[in-house]
C-alpha positions as CSV (number, residue, x, y, z in Angstrom):
1,X,45.7,-77.6,70.7
2,X,42.0,-76.5,70.9
3,X,43.2,-73.0,69.3
4,X,44.6,-74.8,66.4
5,X,41.6,-77.0,65.9
6,X,39.3,-74.0,65.9
7,X,41.7,-72.0,63.4
8,X,41.6,-75.0,61.0
9,X,38.0,-74.6,60.2
10,X,37.0,-72.8,57.2
11,X,35.2,-69.3,57.8
12,X,31.7,-69.0,56.2
13,X,31.3,-66.5,53.6
14,X,29.8,-63.1,54.6
15,X,26.9,-63.7,52.1
16,X,24.4,-61.5,54.2
17,X,26.3,-58.2,53.4
18,X,26.3,-58.7,49.8
19,X,22.7,-59.6,49.4
20,X,21.6,-56.4,51.1
21,X,24.0,-54.3,49.0
22,X,22.5,-55.7,45.7
23,X,19.1,-54.9,47.0
24,X,19.8,-51.3,48.0
25,X,21.5,-50.7,44.3
26,X,18.4,-52.1,42.7
27,X,16.0,-49.9,44.8
28,X,18.5,-47.0,43.9
29,X,18.3,-47.5,40.3
30,X,14.5,-47.8,40.6
31,X,14.5,-44.4,42.3
32,X,16.9,-42.8,39.6
33,X,14.5,-44.1,36.7
34,X,11.5,-42.8,38.6
35,X,12.9,-39.4,39.2
36,X,14.0,-39.1,35.5
37,X,10.6,-40.1,34.2
38,X,9.3,-37.4,36.7
39,X,11.7,-34.7,35.5
40,X,10.9,-35.8,31.8
41,X,7.2,-35.4,32.3
42,X,7.9,-32.1,34.0
43,X,9.8,-30.7,31.0
44,X,7.0,-31.9,28.7
45,X,4.4,-30.1,30.8
46,X,6.5,-26.9,31.0
47,X,7.4,-27.1,27.4
48,X,3.5,-27.4,26.7
49,X,2.6,-24.4,28.8
50,X,5.5,-22.5,27.1
51,X,4.2,-23.2,23.6
52,X,0.6,-22.1,24.6
53,X,1.9,-19.0,26.0
54,X,3.9,-18.2,22.9
55,X,0.8,-19.0,20.6
56,X,-1.3,-17.0,23.0
57,X,1.0,-13.8,22.6
58,X,1.5,-14.3,19.1
59,X,-2.3,-14.4,18.5
60,X,-2.9,-11.4,20.5
61,X,0.0,-9.1,18.9
62,X,1.3,-10.5,15.7
63,X,-1.9,-12.1,14.1
64,X,-4.5,-9.7,15.3
65,X,-5.8,-7.2,12.5
66,X,-6.2,-3.7,13.4
67,X,-8.2,-1.3,11.7
68,X,-5.7,1.4,10.1
69,X,-6.3,5.0,10.9
70,X,-7.0,7.5,8.1
71,X,-7.2,11.3,8.7
72,X,-6.1,14.7,8.0
73,X,-2.9,15.8,9.7
74,X,-2.4,19.4,8.4
75,X,-2.8,22.0,5.6
76,X,-1.8,25.1,4.2
77,X,-3.6,27.3,1.8
78,X,-2.8,29.4,-1.4
79,X,-5.2,31.6,-3.6
80,X,-7.2,32.3,-0.7
81,X,-10.2,34.7,-1.5
82,X,-12.9,35.8,1.3
83,X,-16.1,37.5,0.8
84,X,-17.9,39.5,3.3
85,X,-20.8,38.9,5.5
86,X,-23.3,40.9,3.0
87,X,-21.8,39.1,-0.2
88,X,-20.6,35.6,1.4
89,X,-17.9,33.9,-0.8
90,X,-14.9,31.6,0.0
91,X,-12.4,29.7,-2.3
92,X,-8.9,28.7,-1.6
93,X,-6.6,25.9,-2.6
94,X,-5.9,23.8,0.4
95,X,-2.6,21.7,0.4
96,X,-3.4,18.9,2.9
97,X,-1.3,16.4,4.5
98,X,-3.5,13.0,5.0
99,X,-2.1,10.1,7.1
100,X,-2.7,6.3,7.0
101,X,-1.4,4.8,10.0
102,X,-0.9,1.0,9.9
103,X,-0.5,-0.7,13.5
104,X,-0.3,-4.2,11.8
105,X,2.5,-6.6,11.8
106,X,2.1,-6.7,7.9
107,X,1.7,-4.5,4.9
108,X,-1.7,-2.5,4.2
109,X,-2.4,-2.2,0.6
110,X,-5.4,0.1,-0.2
111,X,-7.3,0.8,-3.1
112,X,-8.2,4.1,-5.0
113,X,-10.0,6.3,-2.4
114,X,-12.0,9.7,-2.9
115,X,-11.8,12.2,0.0
116,X,-14.7,14.7,0.0
117,X,-14.5,18.0,1.9
118,X,-17.8,19.5,3.1
119,X,-19.0,22.7,4.6
120,X,-21.9,22.1,6.8
121,X,-23.0,19.0,4.7
122,X,-22.4,20.6,1.3
123,X,-19.5,19.4,-0.7
124,X,-17.2,22.0,-1.4
125,X,-14.1,20.0,-3.0
126,X,-12.5,16.5,-3.4
127,X,-9.2,14.7,-3.6
128,X,-8.6,11.4,-5.3
129,X,-5.7,9.1,-3.7
130,X,-4.3,6.5,-5.9
131,X,-4.0,3.0,-4.8
132,X,-0.7,2.3,-2.9
133,X,0.6,0.7,0.5
134,X,1.6,1.4,4.0
135,X,4.5,-0.6,5.4
136,X,3.9,-2.7,8.6
137,X,4.1,-0.5,11.8
138,X,4.2,2.8,9.9
139,X,2.3,5.9,9.1
140,X,2.3,6.9,5.3
141,X,1.9,10.7,4.6
142,X,0.1,11.7,1.6
143,X,0.0,15.2,0.2
144,X,-3.0,16.3,-1.8
145,X,-4.2,19.5,-3.1
146,X,-7.8,20.5,-2.9
147,X,-9.5,23.3,-4.8
148,X,-12.3,24.5,-2.1
149,X,-15.1,26.6,-3.3
150,X,-18.1,27.6,-1.3
151,X,-20.2,28.9,-4.4
152,X,-22.2,25.8,-4.1
153,X,-22.8,26.7,-0.4
154,X,-23.5,30.7,-0.7
155,X,-27.1,29.9,-0.3
156,X,-26.6,28.5,3.0
157,X,-27.4,31.4,5.4
158,X,-24.7,30.5,7.9
159,X,-22.1,31.4,5.6
160,X,-22.1,35.2,6.3
161,X,-22.2,34.4,10.1
162,X,-18.9,32.2,9.9
163,X,-17.3,34.6,7.9
164,X,-18.2,37.4,10.3
165,X,-16.8,35.2,13.0
166,X,-13.7,34.5,10.9
167,X,-14.0,30.7,11.2
168,X,-15.2,28.4,8.4
169,X,-15.8,24.9,9.6
170,X,-15.0,22.2,7.2
171,X,-15.6,18.4,7.5
172,X,-13.7,15.7,5.5
173,X,-15.1,12.1,4.8
174,X,-13.8,9.2,3.0
175,X,-13.9,5.3,2.9
176,X,-10.7,3.6,2.3
177,X,-10.7,-0.2,1.5
178,X,-7.7,-2.4,1.3
179,X,-6.0,-5.7,2.6
180,X,-3.7,-6.4,5.4
181,X,-1.0,-8.9,4.5
182,X,0.2,-10.4,7.9
183,X,3.7,-11.8,8.0
184,X,3.2,-12.8,4.4
185,X,0.9,-15.7,5.0
186,X,-2.5,-14.2,5.9
187,X,-4.4,-11.7,4.1
188,X,-7.6,-10.1,5.4
189,X,-9.6,-7.4,4.0
190,X,-9.8,-4.1,6.1
191,X,-11.7,-0.8,5.4
192,X,-11.3,2.3,7.4
193,X,-13.4,5.4,7.6
194,X,-12.2,9.1,7.6
195,X,-14.6,11.3,9.7
196,X,-12.7,14.6,10.3
197,X,-14.0,18.1,11.7
198,X,-11.7,21.3,11.3
199,X,-12.0,24.9,11.3
200,X,-10.3,27.2,8.6
201,X,-9.1,30.6,10.5
202,X,-9.8,33.3,7.8
203,X,-7.7,36.0,9.4
204,X,-4.4,33.9,9.8
205,X,-5.5,31.4,7.1
206,X,-4.6,28.5,8.9
207,X,-6.2,25.1,9.7
208,X,-6.9,24.4,13.4
209,X,-9.0,22.0,15.6
210,X,-8.6,19.0,13.5
211,X,-10.6,16.3,15.4
212,X,-10.9,12.8,13.8
213,X,-13.4,10.2,15.0
């Protein structure tokens, strides 16, 4: 009889378990939102660092303006005439190959340029280059014919000694002015100097020891 009366009372709802479960869910939701915000902030910081690195590399490599290199590459000779140490004289037509090396990521447009060839400081020939351009990251080869005549240098007492040794020293000088166009958005004036020393071997009629600064 007592058992029947005890079972007739309604059971109290287990509200404590549901309350604890809701609190844990709310705490988990806050943790998830916090983790998402942390990840989002981390991604923003990493993206900013990546952008800064890309800009730095772009500025150092792509946007850096380098001075083109202008020099004598090689030469052959025609109408080669050589005097004697007693009667020093020298003349020849030099077919020279010049080079303009452009290491920039943009075209180099250069203006008319005069190249002067000298024997021990005395001009003995010159060549005029017409304005043109060099493609980006390329070397432009330019063929010129120069009539060398050391008649003006005959008074130089060293000419006889040079002919006796079979080596005639020649220098070339020029100043080339132009403009570099970087990726078609930035233009900057840039000049390059040619200052080359070389030797003409009279016995073989060859050019050797080309050294350009």
